[in-house]
C-alpha positions in Angstrom: -104.1 55.6 33.7 -105.5 58.2 31.1 -104.8 55.5 28.2 -105.3 51.9 27.6 -102.6 49.5 26.4 -105.6 48.6 24.0 -105.7 51.9 22.7 -101.7 52.1 22.5 -101.9 48.7 20.8 -104.0 50.4 18.2 -101.8 54.1 17.6 -98.7 51.3 16.9 -100.8 49.3 14.3 -101.6 52.4 12.5 -98.0 53.7 12.2 -96.3 49.9 11.4 -99.0 49.2 8.5 -99.0 52.7 6.9 -102.7 53.6 8.0 -106.0 52.6 9.6 -107.4 50.1 7.1 -104.4 47.7 7.4 -104.5 48.9 10.8 -108.0 47.5 11.4 -107.3 44.2 10.0 -104.8 43.3 12.4 -106.2 44.3 15.4 -109.4 43.4 14.1 -111.4 46.5 14.5 -113.0 48.8 12.2 -111.6 52.0 11.0 -113.5 53.8 12.8 -113.3 52.2 16.2 -109.8 52.6 15.7 -109.9 56.5 14.8 -112.0 57.4 17.5 -109.8 55.3 19.8 -106.6 57.8 18.7 -108.6 60.9 18.9 -109.8 60.4 22.5 -105.9 59.7 22.9 -104.9 62.9 21.4 -107.8 64.6 23.5 -106.6 62.9 27.4 -103.5 63.5 27.0 -103.6 67.3 24.7 -100.7 65.9 22.6 -101.1 65.9 18.7 -99.9 62.2 18.0 -100.5 61.4 14.6 -100.2 63.8 11.2 -101.9 62.7 7.9 -98.9 63.1 4.8 -100.8 62.0 1.8 -102.5 58.4 2.0 -100.1 57.3 5.6 -100.7 58.1 8.7 -97.1 59.6 10.2 -96.3 59.9 14.3 -95.4 63.5 15.1 -92.4 64.1 17.5 -94.2 64.0 20.0 -96.4 60.3 19.2 -93.1 59.3 18.7 -91.6 59.8 21.8 -94.6 58.6 23.5 -95.0 55.4 21.3 -91.5 54.5 22.2 -92.0 54.5 25.8 -95.3 52.7 25.2 -93.9 49.9 23.4 -91.9 49.0 26.5 -95.9 48.7 28.3 -97.2 46.6 25.5 -94.2 44.1 25.8 -94.3 43.9 29.2 -98.2 43.0 29.3 -97.0 40.0 26.3 -94.4 38.9 28.6 -96.8 38.9 31.4 -99.3 36.3 29.5 -97.0 34.4 28.3 -95.4 33.8 31.7 -99.1 33.2 32.8 -99.5 30.5 30.0 -96.4 29.0 30.8 -97.4 28.8 34.2 -100.5 27.0 33.6 -98.9 24.7 31.1 -96.8 23.5 34.5 -93.1 24.8 33.0 -91.0 26.1 36.1 -90.4 29.3 36.5 -86.9 29.0 37.4 -84.4 26.2 37.2 -81.2 25.7 39.0 -78.1 23.5 37.8 -74.7 22.8 38.9 -72.2 22.3 36.1 -68.4 20.8 36.7 -66.3 22.7 34.9 -64.9 19.7 32.9 -68.0 19.5 31.1 -67.6 21.3 27.5 -68.9 25.0 28.3 -69.9 25.5 24.8 -72.1 22.7 25.5 -73.8 24.3 28.0 -73.8 27.2 25.7 -75.7 25.8 23.4 -78.3 23.8 25.2 -79.2 27.0 27.5 -79.2 29.3 24.0 -81.8 26.9 22.7 -83.7 26.3 25.8 -84.3 30.1 26.2 -85.3 30.5 23.1 -88.0 27.3 24.0 -88.9 28.5 27.4 -88.2 32.3 27.6 -89.5 32.8 30.6 -87.9 30.3 33.3 -85.0 31.9 34.7 -81.7 30.2 35.0 -79.5 29.9 38.0 -76.0 28.7 36.9 -73.4 26.9 39.2 -70.1 26.0 37.6 -68.5 23.6 40.4 -65.5 21.5 40.6 -65.0 18.0 42.4 -67.4 17.6 45.1 -69.7 20.9 44.5 -71.9 19.2 42.5 -73.1 16.9 44.7 -72.8 19.2 47.8 -75.3 21.6 45.8 -77.6 18.3 45.2 -78.0 17.4 49.2 -78.3 20.9 50.3 -81.3 21.2 47.7 -79.3 24.0 45.9 -80.3 22.6 42.4 -82.6 21.0 40.3 -80.1 18.9 37.9 -76.7 18.6 38.4 -73.5 17.3 35.7 -70.8 15.8 37.9 -68.4 12.6 38.0 -69.6 9.2 39.5 -69.7 9.0 43.3 -73.2 11.0 43.8 -74.9 8.9 46.2 -78.8 8.9 46.4 -79.7 10.7 43.3 -80.9 9.7 40.0 -78.5 9.5 37.8 -78.0 8.8 33.8 -74.7 8.6 31.8 -74.5 11.7 30.1 -70.7 12.4 28.7 -67.1 11.1 29.1 -64.3 13.5 29.8 -60.5 12.7 29.0 -57.4 14.2 31.0 -54.6 14.4 30.3 -51.2 15.5 32.0 -49.5 18.7 30.2 -47.1 21.3 30.1 -46.0 24.1 28.2 -43.5 23.3 25.8 -41.3 26.2 27.6 -41.5 24.1 30.5 -38.2 22.8 32.0 -39.4 19.4 32.3 -39.2 19.3 28.7 -35.7 20.9 29.0 -34.5 17.7 31.0 -36.4 15.2 28.7 -37.7 15.3 25.1 -41.0 15.0 23.9 -40.5 11.2 22.9 -39.0 9.8 26.2 -40.8 7.8 28.4 -41.2 9.1 31.9 -42.2 7.6 35.3 -44.8 9.7 37.1 -42.1 10.1 39.6 -40.1 12.2 37.3 -42.7 15.2 37.9 -42.2 15.4 42.3 -39.5 18.0 41.5 -41.4 20.2 39.3 -45.0 22.3 40.6 -48.5 21.0 40.1 -51.1 23.3 39.5 -54.3 21.2 41.0 -57.7 22.8 41.0 -60.0 23.2 44.2 -62.9 21.3 45.2 -65.4 24.1 45.3 -67.8 21.9 47.9 -67.8 24.1 51.2 -67.9 20.8 53.3 -66.4 17.8 53.2 -63.9 18.6 50.5 -61.6 16.1 48.6 -58.4 16.1 46.6 -58.6 14.1 43.3 -55.2 12.7 40.9 -52.3 12.3 41.9 -50.6 14.7 44.4 -47.0 13.9 45.3 -45.3 17.3 43.6 -42.9 18.8 46.3 -44.7 22.3 45.2 -48.1 22.7 44.6 -50.3 25.6 43.6 -54.2 25.3 44.1 -56.7 27.3 42.1 -60.2 27.5 42.1 -60.6 27.3 38.3 -59.7 25.8 35.0 -59.4 28.3 33.4 -56.6 29.8 35.6 -54.7 26.5 35.9 -54.6 26.4 32.0 -53.4 30.0 31.9 -50.2 29.0 34.2 -49.9 26.3 32.4 -49.6 27.8 29.2 -47.1 30.7 30.9 -44.9 27.2 32.0 -45.5 28.1 35.7 -46.5 24.2 36.1 -48.2 20.7 34.7 -51.6 19.4 35.5 -53.8 17.4 34.5 -56.3 18.8 32.6 -59.7 17.9 30.8 -59.3 17.8 26.8 -63.0 19.7 26.9 -61.2 23.0 28.6 -57.4 22.9 26.3 -58.5 20.6 22.8 -57.3 24.2 20.9 -54.2 24.7 22.5 -53.0 20.9 22.1 -53.8 21.0 18.4 -52.1 24.2 18.0 -49.1 22.5 19.7 -49.4 25.4 22.6 -49.7 22.2 25.2 -48.0 19.2 25.3 -48.6 15.9 27.2 -46.2 15.1 29.1 -45.2 11.4 27.9 -45.7 9.6 30.6 -45.5 5.1 30.8 -48.8 5.4 32.8 -51.0 7.8 34.3 -50.6 10.3 31.8 -54.4 10.1 30.6 -57.8 9.2 33.1 -61.1 9.1 31.9 -64.1 10.1 33.7 -68.1 9.8 32.8 -69.8 12.8 34.1 -73.6 12.0 35.1 -76.3 13.8 34.9 -78.0 14.2 38.7 -82.0 14.9 39.2 -82.4 16.4 42.8 -85.9 14.9 42.7 -87.5 12.2 40.5 -90.5 13.7 41.7 -90.2 16.8 40.7 -89.1 16.7 36.9 -91.1 19.6 35.3 -91.7 20.3 31.6 -88.8 22.6 32.0 -86.6 20.4 33.0 -87.3 17.3 30.9 -86.9 19.8 28.2 -83.2 20.9 30.0 -82.3 17.2 29.9 -83.3 16.4 26.7 -81.2 19.4 25.4 -78.4 17.9 27.4 -78.3 14.7 26.2 -78.9 15.5 22.2 -76.3 18.2 22.5 -73.5 15.6 23.8 -74.9 12.6 21.5 -74.8 14.7 18.2 -71.0 16.0 18.9 -69.7 12.8 20.9 -66.4 12.4 18.5 -65.3 16.0 18.7 -63.0 15.6 21.9 -62.2 11.6 21.6 -61.0 12.7 17.9 -58.2 15.0 19.7 -57.4 12.8 22.3 -56.8 9.8 19.7 -53.6 12.1 17.9 -52.2 11.9 21.2 
């Protein structure tokens, strides 16, 4: 390279602060040093970079184009310094986390947004799982942290969030044409209607969960797909309130009035892959998850209480 990053930094300071005097204060150099550095840059590049208009220095067209490219180099250099500082502090360069699809997606987005601001140099691998998918990811060493239901053995866990599942269907579903919204039903009354089930995302040792006695059953891989089909009166399912709160509030989905079994709850746990490998980044991510759940703990329970 003919020009050093420090010289580009001095040129940028001159442009941003309108002259050599202010730039000298910012980069902690003398005015003469900055002036000499920019003259040397122009000589080595054989391009005029600055022109003085009045009392301010302005970029030439060529200088503007070159500085735009150089700013990417300066940003990359700053990121390298920041990354080195993070690694020196023990912050993990990458964290993998498996999150059950029943966990509120806005919670995980909020947490990762804040984590990104605090630990910008840590990459995140996010796996969205169903049923035993998170347990499999833990057992195979694919993730450092997992949010999943109970039943994951041999891993340290902390209670995180209670998810309520409600049996729902569209107001246009044939079920509500046969039975009114207030008529109590037995669970066996659902046998003749299509049930939508979300497939276990694990590749091995898959499990089924919940009531599965419907004569006609369709299986999908994502809760969002199931909700979309239910909204089109294509079937019924037990759906977590965390994924359909607004649809319930707006009456676009209706709880099926079952005498028993219409609602169930599950405690999601926060699992650590290895207790001896909890670095500062992983620890902070877990703290943010707990804080987010604790701060908004009443949000979904209030929706459930309506029904």
